N, C-alpha and C positions, 0 to 999 in steps of 0.2 A: 963641702963645696967641690972638692976634686971628684968625688963619686958622682955628683950631679952633672958635672961637666962631661964625664966619661959616658954617662947614660945618654945625655943629649947628643953628643957626637955619634954615638953608636946607632941611634934610631932616627936622627933628623932627616936623613935622606932615604929612609925606607917607607914602605907603604904600611901605615899603622891605622888600624880601625878605631881604636879607643885607647885613651890614656887615663889611668885612674890614680888619684892621690889617696893613699890609705890613711894619711894623717895630714894635718894642716901645714906642717913644715914642708911637705912635698907639693903643695899647691903651686908655688911659683914655677917649679920645674915642669910639672904636669901641664900647666897652662901654656908655657913657652913651647913645649914639645907638641901639644895639640894644635897650636896656631901654626907651627912650622909645617906640620904634616897634614893638617886638615882633619885630624881625628876628632872623635867625640871626646869631650873633656868631662870626666866624672870625678866627683868628690865623694868618696865612700868613707864617711866618718864612723870609726869603730866605737867611739864613745862621744861624750859631750866635750869636744876637743879643747875648748878654752877654759874648762872647769875641772881639770884633772887634779890629782894629788900634787903634781909638780907645777901646777899653774899658780904662780904668785909673783908679785912684784913686777920687775922689768920683764921677766919671761912671759907673764900673762898679758901684759900690755902689748908685747910684740906678737903674741898669738892672736890677740883680738884684731890688731892692725892687719895681719896677713889674711885672716879669715874674712874680715870685712871687705878687703880689697878684691878677693878672688871668688867668693862664694856665689855671687850673682853672675859671674862669667861662666860658671859650670853649666853644661848642658843637662846634667842630672846630678842630684844630690841624694845620697841614700844614708839612712840612719838605722839603728837597730831596734827601736820601738817607737810607739806613738807618742809617749811622753817627751822624748827627745825631739821628735819631729815637731811637736807643738812648740817646744822651746825655740827651735830654729825659726819657725814661722813668726813668732812674736819678736825675736831678736832681729830678724832680717825680713821685713815685710816684702812680699813678692816671691820669696823663696818657699817652695812647697816640696819638702823632701819625700822621697819614696821610702816606705818602711820595709826593710828586708830583715825578717826575724830568723834567727838561727834555728834550723831544723836538723839536728844531727842524724846521721845515718852511719851504719857500720855493720860488722859481722853479726850473724845470728849466734845463738848459743850463750853459754855462761862460762866465764873463767872462774874456776873453783878457788876462790881466795882462801876459804877455810882450809882446804887440803894443803895449799902452799904454806900456810902459816901455822898449821897444827891447831886450829881452833875447833873445839867440839861443836857438833850440831846443836842447835837450840840456844847457843850463846849469841847475844846480839852483837853484830859487827857493823860499825860505822866506817864510811869511806871518805877520805879527802883526796881528791885527784887534782893534778895540775901543778902549777908552779908553787914551790914552797917559798913564798915571798911575803914581805910585809904587806899589810892591808887585808889579810885574809883570816885574821883572828887565830892564827896558828898557836901563839903562846897561850891564849885562852883555852883552846881545845886541849892542849897538852896538860894544862892545870886541871881541867875537868877529869880527864881520864887517869891522871895520877891518883886522883881521889876515889874514882869509881872503878875499882879494879875488876869487878865482875863483868864489865862490858869492854869490848875491844874496839880499837880504831886502827885503821891502816892508812898510811900516807903513801900514795903512789905518785911519784914525781921527783923533781930536783929543783934546786934553787938556793937562794942566799941563806935560807933558814934550815937547810939540810943538816948542818952539824948539830943544831939544837934538837931536831927531830931524832937524829941518830943517837944522841946522848940519852934522850928520854926512852928510846926503844931499848937501849942497852941496860937501863935501870928498871924498866917496868915491863913485865911479861905480857901486858894487855895492850901495849903500844907497839905498832909494827911499821916498817917502811919497806916499800918495794920500788924498783926502778920504773921509769916511765914505760908505757906500752905504745905500740904504733897507733896512729889516729883511728884506723878502722877497727881497733880492738877495744876502744874506750867503752862502748855500750856493753859489750860482753863482760868486760871487767866490772862495770857498774852493777850489772845484774848479779854479781857474786856477793854483793853486800846487802844488808837489810835497810840501811838508810844512807843517803848521800849527804855530805856536808857542803854547804855553800854559804859561809858566814863572812860575807864581804863587809869590811868596816866602812861606816858612813863618813869617811874623812873628807869627802868632797862632794860637790853636787853631781858630778859624773857618776860616782859610785851609787849615790842615793837614787839616781834615775836609771840605773843600768838594768839590763837583762842578762845576767851572768850565764856564760856558756855551760857551766857545770850544772846549773839548775835545769837548763833545757835538756842536757844529756840525761839527767835523772828522769825527767818526764818521758823522754823517748825510750828509756830502758824499762819504764814501768816500776821504778823504785821511788819510795817516798823521799822527799828532800827536806832537810832542815835548813831553812833559808833566812837570811836577813831580809827584812821587808823593804821593797822598793817604794818610791814615792807613789807610784800608781801601778796597779797590777797589769802586767803585759799579758795579752791573750796568748793562749797556746796556738801554734800554727794550725789553722783549719779546724779549730775546736772552740766550743763555747762553754767549757767546763770550769772547774774551780781554778782560782789563781790567787796569788798573794795580793792582798788588799793593802791600801795605804796604811802605813804604821802597823801592819800586822792585823788590823781589825777585819773580822769577817773571814779570815783564812781558816780553813778547816780541812781535815783529811777527807778526800773523796772516798766514798764507800763502794769502791769498785775493785777491779783486779789490782793487786799490789797494796791495797790499803790494809790488808790483814797484818802487814808488818807494823803499821802504826798502832793498831789497837792493842792494848795491853802493854805496849812499850812505855817507858817512863821518860818524861821530859826533863830537860835541864832546869834546875833552879839552884839557888844557893845564896851565900852571903854577898853583901855589897862588895863590888870590885871597884876600887878607886880609879883603875886604869880605864874603865869604860866611861866614867863620868856620868853626870846627870842622874845619879841614883839608879842606874841600871844594875841588874843582878847577873853575876857570872855563873856559868855552869859550875856546880860544885857537888858536894858529896851526897846530898839528898836527891834521890830520883823518885818521882811520883808517878802513879798510874795515870793512864790516859794519853791522849794525843800529845805529841811533842809540843812543848810550849815554853817560852821564856819571854822576859820582858823586852828583849831586843831581837827576838827571832820568831818565826812562825813556821808551822809545818804545812807542807803542801804535798798532796799525793794525787797523781793523775796517770792513768794508763793511756798512753798515746798509741793509736793504731797507725802503723807506718806501712 
């Protein structure tokens, strides 16, 4: 509240062209400031805002009240993919969101992760980049690589699960951790791996309908991505190529540049993991030939021309 009051006082008497709420709890402040200054009022929803992991009980009821009150007052509403846009159209008739899909850019070249980590050429290297936080299947990834010691994984990032990753890296020579890189270096870093991991847990509707940034970064870098399947496959910006289909069905490696990484690699499979529920199978010791495949993940490979 104090922060919002300071922001309002700071800008209320200035010439402001546009005010954007990046999440629904900022809608009241953004609306008030836009009315005061005559600015364009934008609601840029980064996810399905009322259906997140933290949306439950009283908090979710409050979220829905705020969004319902302000969303139709916005001059423009933007979302990250067509699936979420359609959800908003059905939830709020008359609202027609603009879809703004993440299209990562960054430095050319490759960051040589193998040289940094002392990994021999020809050894398969997986990459998990970004926050080391719950909801990204990090414990599952660690369990898999503790058992498959001939294949390496590097976690590039920081977060609440960093101590768990560091403990695993100290005990297993095929598990590595590096500090975060600057945003313009993310694509170059991604090119240094054979496969990018984007295993978002489907713990809420927002996650199930998401278009994860890490998946888009892998596409832009031309590196195959091992992804959790979204509800509906988001199109690649400006492309009509392969994408992750609903429930993982129909997803397959694109036989173009970068797809050679997927051919001959071995997909995750293993014994039933009760933590996944629903009879899903966790990555475990047996790796089989062919495109990456698991009952709760799909492999997607696409070379984006940027």
